[in-house]
C-alpha positions as a Markdown table, in Angstrom:
| # | Residue | x | y | z |
|---|---|---|---|---|
| 1 | Unk | 79.2 | 78.6 | 116.5 |
| 2 | Unk | 79.0 | 77.2 | 113.0 |
| 3 | Unk | 77.8 | 79.8 | 110.5 |
| 4 | Unk | 75.0 | 79.1 | 108.1 |
| 5 | Unk | 76.2 | 79.1 | 104.4 |
| 6 | Unk | 73.7 | 80.8 | 102.1 |
| 7 | Unk | 73.2 | 79.1 | 98.7 |
| 8 | Unk | 72.5 | 80.7 | 95.3 |
| 9 | Unk | 71.7 | 78.7 | 92.2 |
| 10 | Unk | 72.4 | 80.7 | 89.0 |
| 11 | Unk | 71.3 | 80.4 | 85.4 |
| 12 | Unk | 67.7 | 79.4 | 85.9 |
| 13 | Unk | 65.6 | 79.2 | 82.7 |
| 14 | Unk | 62.6 | 77.0 | 83.5 |
| 15 | Unk | 59.7 | 77.0 | 85.9 |
| 16 | Unk | 60.4 | 73.4 | 87.0 |
| 17 | Unk | 64.0 | 74.3 | 88.0 |
| 18 | Unk | 62.9 | 77.3 | 90.0 |
| 19 | Unk | 60.4 | 75.2 | 91.9 |
| 20 | Unk | 63.1 | 72.4 | 92.5 |
| 21 | Unk | 65.6 | 75.0 | 93.9 |
| 22 | Unk | 63.0 | 76.5 | 96.2 |
| 23 | Unk | 61.9 | 73.1 | 97.4 |
| 24 | Unk | 65.6 | 72.3 | 98.2 |
| 25 | Unk | 65.8 | 75.3 | 100.4 |
| 26 | Unk | 68.1 | 77.6 | 98.6 |
| 27 | Unk | 68.3 | 81.3 | 99.5 |
| 28 | Unk | 68.7 | 83.0 | 96.1 |
| 29 | Unk | 68.1 | 82.2 | 92.4 |
| 30 | Unk | 70.1 | 83.9 | 89.6 |
| 31 | Unk | 68.8 | 85.0 | 86.2 |
| 32 | Unk | 71.3 | 85.8 | 83.5 |
| 33 | Unk | 70.5 | 88.9 | 81.6 |
| 34 | Unk | 73.7 | 88.8 | 79.6 |
| 35 | Unk | 72.8 | 88.1 | 76.0 |
| 36 | Unk | 76.0 | 86.2 | 75.1 |
| 37 | Unk | 75.4 | 83.6 | 77.8 |
| 38 | Unk | 73.8 | 80.2 | 76.9 |
| 39 | Unk | 71.7 | 80.7 | 80.0 |
| 40 | Unk | 70.4 | 84.1 | 79.0 |
| 41 | Unk | 66.8 | 85.1 | 79.6 |
| 42 | Unk | 65.0 | 88.3 | 78.7 |
| 43 | Unk | 63.8 | 90.7 | 81.4 |
| 44 | Unk | 60.2 | 89.6 | 80.8 |
| 45 | Unk | 61.2 | 85.9 | 81.1 |
| 46 | Unk | 63.2 | 86.6 | 84.3 |
| 47 | Unk | 60.2 | 88.4 | 85.7 |
| 48 | Unk | 57.9 | 85.4 | 85.0 |
| 49 | Unk | 60.3 | 83.0 | 86.7 |
| 50 | Unk | 61.0 | 85.4 | 89.7 |
| 51 | Unk | 57.2 | 85.7 | 90.2 |
| 52 | Unk | 57.2 | 82.1 | 91.4 |
| 53 | Unk | 59.6 | 82.8 | 94.3 |
| 54 | Unk | 58.1 | 82.7 | 97.9 |
| 55 | Unk | 59.0 | 85.2 | 100.5 |
| 56 | Unk | 62.7 | 85.3 | 101.6 |
| 57 | Unk | 64.1 | 83.8 | 98.4 |
| 58 | Unk | 66.0 | 86.5 | 96.6 |
| 59 | Unk | 66.1 | 87.0 | 92.8 |
| 60 | Unk | 69.6 | 87.9 | 91.6 |
| 61 | Unk | 70.0 | 89.6 | 88.2 |
| 62 | Unk | 73.4 | 89.0 | 86.4 |
| 63 | Unk | 74.6 | 91.8 | 84.2 |
| 64 | Unk | 77.9 | 92.3 | 82.2 |
| 65 | Unk | 78.9 | 95.9 | 81.4 |
| 66 | Unk | 75.2 | 96.9 | 81.1 |
| 67 | Unk | 73.8 | 100.4 | 81.0 |
| 68 | Unk | 72.3 | 101.8 | 84.2 |
| 69 | Unk | 69.0 | 102.4 | 82.3 |
| 70 | Unk | 68.5 | 98.8 | 81.3 |
| 71 | Unk | 69.4 | 97.7 | 84.8 |
| 72 | Unk | 66.8 | 100.0 | 86.2 |
| 73 | Unk | 64.2 | 98.6 | 83.8 |
| 74 | Unk | 65.0 | 95.1 | 85.0 |
| 75 | Unk | 64.8 | 96.1 | 88.7 |
| 76 | Unk | 61.4 | 97.7 | 88.0 |
| 77 | Unk | 60.1 | 94.5 | 86.5 |
| 78 | Unk | 61.6 | 92.3 | 89.3 |
| 79 | Unk | 61.0 | 93.9 | 92.7 |
| 80 | Unk | 63.4 | 93.0 | 95.5 |
| 81 | Unk | 66.2 | 91.9 | 93.2 |
| 82 | Unk | 69.9 | 92.0 | 94.0 |
| 83 | Unk | 72.3 | 92.8 | 91.1 |
| 84 | Unk | 75.3 | 90.8 | 90.2 |
| 85 | Unk | 77.8 | 92.9 | 88.2 |
| 86 | Unk | 80.0 | 90.5 | 86.3 |
| 87 | Unk | 81.9 | 92.6 | 83.9 |
| 88 | Unk | 84.5 | 95.4 | 84.1 |
| 89 | Unk | 82.4 | 97.8 | 86.1 |
| 90 | Unk | 84.4 | 100.4 | 88.1 |
| 91 | Unk | 83.2 | 101.3 | 91.6 |
| 92 | Unk | 81.5 | 104.5 | 90.3 |
| 93 | Unk | 79.8 | 102.4 | 87.6 |
| 94 | Unk | 78.6 | 100.0 | 90.2 |
| 95 | Unk | 77.2 | 102.9 | 92.2 |
| 96 | Unk | 75.4 | 104.2 | 89.2 |
| 97 | Unk | 74.0 | 100.8 | 88.3 |
| 98 | Unk | 72.6 | 100.4 | 91.8 |
| 99 | Unk | 71.1 | 103.9 | 91.5 |
| 100 | Unk | 73.2 | 105.3 | 94.3 |
| 101 | Unk | 72.8 | 102.3 | 96.5 |
| 102 | Unk | 69.0 | 101.8 | 96.0 |
| 103 | Unk | 69.6 | 98.3 | 94.8 |
| 104 | Unk | 72.0 | 95.9 | 96.6 |
| 105 | Unk | 74.7 | 94.4 | 94.4 |
| 106 | Unk | 77.4 | 91.7 | 94.3 |
| 107 | Unk | 80.6 | 92.6 | 92.6 |
| 108 | Unk | 82.4 | 89.8 | 90.9 |
| 109 | Unk | 86.2 | 89.3 | 91.4 |
| 110 | Unk | 87.8 | 87.3 | 88.6 |
| 111 | Unk | 90.5 | 85.3 | 90.3 |
| 112 | Unk | 93.3 | 83.9 | 88.1 |
| 113 | Unk | 93.7 | 80.2 | 87.9 |
| 114 | Unk | 96.9 | 78.5 | 88.8 |
| 115 | Unk | 99.5 | 79.9 | 91.2 |
| 116 | Unk | 98.9 | 83.5 | 90.0 |
| 117 | Unk | 95.8 | 83.5 | 92.2 |
| 118 | Unk | 98.0 | 84.5 | 95.0 |
| 119 | Unk | 98.9 | 87.8 | 93.2 |
| 120 | Unk | 95.2 | 88.9 | 93.1 |
| 121 | Unk | 94.9 | 91.5 | 95.9 |
| 122 | Unk | 91.4 | 90.5 | 97.2 |
| 123 | Unk | 91.8 | 92.7 | 100.3 |
| 124 | Unk | 92.3 | 95.9 | 98.1 |
| 125 | Unk | 89.5 | 94.7 | 95.7 |
| 126 | Unk | 87.0 | 94.4 | 98.6 |
| 127 | Unk | 88.0 | 97.8 | 99.8 |
| 128 | Unk | 87.7 | 99.4 | 96.4 |
| 129 | Unk | 84.2 | 97.9 | 96.0 |
| 130 | Unk | 83.1 | 98.4 | 99.6 |
| 131 | Unk | 79.7 | 99.5 | 98.4 |
| 132 | Unk | 79.0 | 95.9 | 97.3 |
| 133 | Unk | 76.9 | 93.7 | 99.6 |
| 134 | Unk | 79.4 | 90.9 | 98.9 |
| 135 | Unk | 82.3 | 90.0 | 96.6 |
| 136 | Unk | 81.6 | 87.0 | 94.4 |
| 137 | Unk | 84.7 | 85.0 | 93.6 |
| 138 | Unk | 84.9 | 83.4 | 90.2 |
| 139 | Unk | 87.7 | 82.0 | 88.1 |
| 140 | Unk | 89.2 | 84.3 | 85.4 |
| 141 | Unk | 88.6 | 83.0 | 81.8 |
| 142 | Unk | 88.2 | 84.4 | 78.3 |
| 143 | Unk | 84.6 | 85.5 | 78.6 |
| 144 | Unk | 82.0 | 86.7 | 81.1 |
| 145 | Unk | 79.0 | 85.4 | 82.9 |
| 146 | Unk | 80.4 | 82.5 | 84.9 |
| 147 | Unk | 83.4 | 80.3 | 84.2 |
| 148 | Unk | 82.4 | 76.9 | 85.5 |
| 149 | Unk | 86.1 | 76.6 | 86.5 |
| 150 | Unk | 87.7 | 76.4 | 89.9 |
| 151 | Unk | 90.7 | 78.3 | 91.2 |
| 152 | Unk | 93.1 | 77.7 | 94.0 |
| 153 | Unk | 91.1 | 78.7 | 97.1 |
| 154 | Unk | 94.0 | 78.1 | 99.4 |
| 155 | Unk | 96.0 | 80.9 | 97.8 |
| 156 | Unk | 93.5 | 83.6 | 98.8 |
| 157 | Unk | 94.3 | 86.0 | 101.7 |
| 158 | Unk | 93.8 | 84.6 | 105.2 |
| 159 | Unk | 91.6 | 87.6 | 106.3 |
| 160 | Unk | 89.3 | 89.6 | 104.1 |
| 161 | Unk | 87.0 | 92.2 | 105.7 |
| 162 | Unk | 84.1 | 91.5 | 103.4 |
| 163 | Unk | 81.2 | 89.0 | 102.9 |
| 164 | Unk | 82.3 | 86.6 | 100.2 |
| 165 | Unk | 80.4 | 84.3 | 97.7 |
| 166 | Unk | 82.4 | 81.4 | 96.4 |
| 167 | Unk | 81.6 | 80.5 | 92.8 |
| 168 | Unk | 83.3 | 78.8 | 89.8 |
| 169 | Unk | 83.2 | 75.1 | 89.2 |
| 170 | Unk | 81.4 | 74.1 | 92.4 |
| 171 | Unk | 79.5 | 70.8 | 92.7 |
| 172 | Unk | 78.4 | 68.6 | 95.5 |
| 173 | Unk | 81.8 | 66.9 | 95.4 |
| 174 | Unk | 83.9 | 69.9 | 96.1 |
| 175 | Unk | 81.7 | 72.6 | 97.8 |
| 176 | Unk | 82.4 | 71.3 | 101.3 |
| 177 | Unk | 86.2 | 71.7 | 100.8 |
| 178 | Unk | 85.6 | 75.2 | 99.5 |
| 179 | Unk | 83.5 | 76.1 | 102.5 |
| 180 | Unk | 86.0 | 74.8 | 105.0 |
| 181 | Unk | 88.9 | 76.7 | 103.3 |
| 182 | Unk | 87.2 | 80.0 | 102.9 |
| 183 | Unk | 84.7 | 80.3 | 105.8 |
| 184 | Unk | 87.4 | 81.4 | 108.4 |
| 185 | Unk | 88.8 | 84.0 | 106.0 |
| 186 | Unk | 85.8 | 86.4 | 105.7 |
| 187 | Unk | 82.9 | 88.0 | 107.5 |
| 188 | Unk | 80.5 | 85.4 | 106.0 |
| 189 | Unk | 80.5 | 83.0 | 103.2 |
| 190 | Unk | 77.9 | 82.0 | 100.6 |
| 191 | Unk | 78.1 | 79.7 | 97.6 |
| 192 | Unk | 76.9 | 80.0 | 94.1 |
| 193 | Unk | 76.5 | 77.1 | 91.6 |
| 194 | Unk | 75.2 | 76.8 | 88.1 |
| 195 | Unk | 76.8 | 74.1 | 85.8 |
| 196 | Unk | 77.5 | 71.9 | 88.9 |
| 197 | Unk | 73.7 | 71.2 | 89.3 |
| 198 | Unk | 72.9 | 70.8 | 85.6 |
| 199 | Unk | 72.2 | 67.6 | 83.6 |
| 200 | Unk | 75.4 | 66.2 | 82.0 |
| 201 | Unk | 76.0 | 66.3 | 78.3 |
| 202 | Unk | 76.0 | 68.9 | 75.5 |
| 203 | Unk | 72.9 | 71.1 | 75.1 |
| 204 | Unk | 71.9 | 71.0 | 78.7 |
| 205 | Unk | 73.3 | 74.4 | 79.8 |
| 206 | Unk | 70.6 | 76.0 | 81.9 |
| 207 | Unk | 68.7 | 72.8 | 82.5 |
| 208 | Unk | 69.0 | 71.9 | 86.2 |
| 209 | Unk | 68.9 | 68.4 | 87.7 |
| 210 | Unk | 66.7 | 68.3 | 90.8 |
| 211 | Unk | 68.7 | 65.4 | 92.3 |
| 212 | Unk | 72.0 | 67.4 | 91.9 |
| 213 | Unk | 70.4 | 70.4 | 93.5 |
| 214 | Unk | 69.5 | 68.4 | 96.6 |
| 215 | Unk | 72.9 | 66.8 | 96.7 |
| 216 | Unk | 74.6 | 70.2 | 96.5 |
| 217 | Unk | 72.4 | 71.6 | 99.3 |
| 218 | Unk | 73.1 | 68.5 | 101.4 |
| 219 | Unk | 76.9 | 68.8 | 100.9 |
| 220 | Unk | 76.7 | 72.5 | 102.0 |
| 221 | Unk | 74.8 | 71.6 | 105.2 |
| 222 | Unk | 77.2 | 68.8 | 106.0 |
| 223 | Unk | 80.2 | 71.2 | 105.7 |
| 224 | Unk | 78.5 | 73.5 | 108.2 |
| 225 | Unk | 78.7 | 70.8 | 110.8 |
| 226 | Unk | 82.4 | 70.1 | 110.2 |
């Protein structure tokens, strides 16, 4: 039986983009609460945007090395949110951030680009962060909050006992290949896109293109039938 691939769009900053993503049928929307990101929004702004979500569409709050106190403030303002911990958080820090498991969280694994991706022990990483709802795979780069780069998916382990979320440089053109390569390797697979559904050109980070959103969703659904 072909498994359904859940879809998250990250880096939402505008009401129109939230509405377009919901209309396209995505499962989760990400709001970046990391101040150094060009897609950063405040807790209050994230709460305004998340208030537009209908039932069964999950808000996801992205943090980088944030204090448990501020994470708690954000979760209080945005009920039902999942955390995305995108920094250097240890397993114990992740547990503290989730208030002992009260809030579900995704732990980001920063996969090296190039052949060295094969040296990343994803099996051990998933075991170390077994409290996470899923492990989100992103390319390693000099910075935090989403790379917009791909890594060599084929070099990942053939069997990982975890739910995985594929991220990093995805678009309608390549997401199908990523799904076909990683879906057999894990308990379930979701995908996460940000820059791949934005308008082209400088100054458009955080500004989503409704047509690209629909193309991305269509590409995911097509891969499910392969």
